[in-house]
MIGU-189122 format. One record per residue (C-alpha): x, z negated, y; residue in one letter; residue number from 1. Coordinates in steps of 0.1 Angstrom, whole numbers, plus 5000, padded with zeros to 4 digits. Layout:
<sites>
SITE     x     z     y  aa    i
SITE     X     Z     Y   A  NUM
...
</sites>
This chain:
<sites>
SITE     x     z     y  aa    i
SITE  3717  9915  7347   M    1
SITE  3709  9885  7369   A    2
SITE  3717  9892  7405   L    3
SITE  3728  9864  7428   K    4
SITE  3728  9862  7465   K    5
SITE  3761  9855  7483   C    6
SITE  3758  9822  7503   I    7
SITE  3780  9836  7531   M    8
SITE  3766  9871  7538   C    9
SITE  3734  9872  7518   G   10
SITE  3744  9903  7498   R   11
SITE  3731  9906  7463   L   12
SITE  3758  9909  7436   F   13
SITE  3762  9906  7399   D   14
SITE  3784  9876  7390   P   15
SITE  3793  9892  7356   D   16
SITE  3813  9919  7374   Q   17
SITE  3835  9896  7393   I   18
SITE  3868  9891  7374   T   19
SITE  3882  9856  7374   V   20
SITE  3919  9853  7380   E   21
SITE  3937  9840  7349   E   22
SITE  3950  9804  7350   N   23
SITE  3988  9804  7355   K   24
SITE  3992  9772  7336   N   25
SITE  3993  9780  7299   P   26
SITE  3985  9744  7289   Y   27
SITE  3950  9745  7304   L   28
SITE  3924  9753  7278   D   29
SITE  3896  9775  7291   E   30
SITE  3873  9762  7264   E   31
SITE  3875  9726  7277   D   32
SITE  3865  9736  7313   M   33
SITE  3830  9749  7319   P   34
SITE  3829  9782  7338   K   35
SITE  3812  9783  7371   K   36
SITE  3793  9812  7384   E   37
SITE  3806  9825  7417   P   38
SITE  3786  9819  7448   S   39
SITE  3804  9844  7470   F   40
SITE  3805  9882  7466   C   41
SITE  3839  9899  7462   Q   42
SITE  3841  9909  7498   L   43
SITE  3836  9873  7510   C   44
SITE  3860  9860  7484   Q   45
SITE  3887  9884  7497   A   46
SITE  3879  9874  7533   K   47
SITE  3882  9836  7525   I   48
SITE  3915  9842  7506   K   49
SITE  3929  9863  7535   H   50
SITE  3920  9836  7561   E   51
SITE  3935  9809  7539   A   52
SITE  3968  9828  7535   D   53
SITE  3970  9833  7573   E   54
SITE  3965  9796  7579   S   55
SITE  3995  9785  7559   Q   56
SITE  4022  9769  7579   K   57
SITE  4056  9787  7581   I   58
SITE  4083  9763  7569   P   59
SITE  4108  9753  7596   K   60
SITE  4144  9764  7590   P   61
SITE  4168  9735  7583   M   62
</sites>
């Protein structure tokens, strides 16, 4: 159980508990890509994702 510190808020978290979303592309092999340990806690990840979703531009009607 190696705790890491979140680089945004400084909270300690266990990177093993964070579930990684599955790749939606079935042709990507997970074995070929090395897995990265998360640097953000789950709360900060959710905050970043929410802010990114809000910043998306709304398409103009044609």
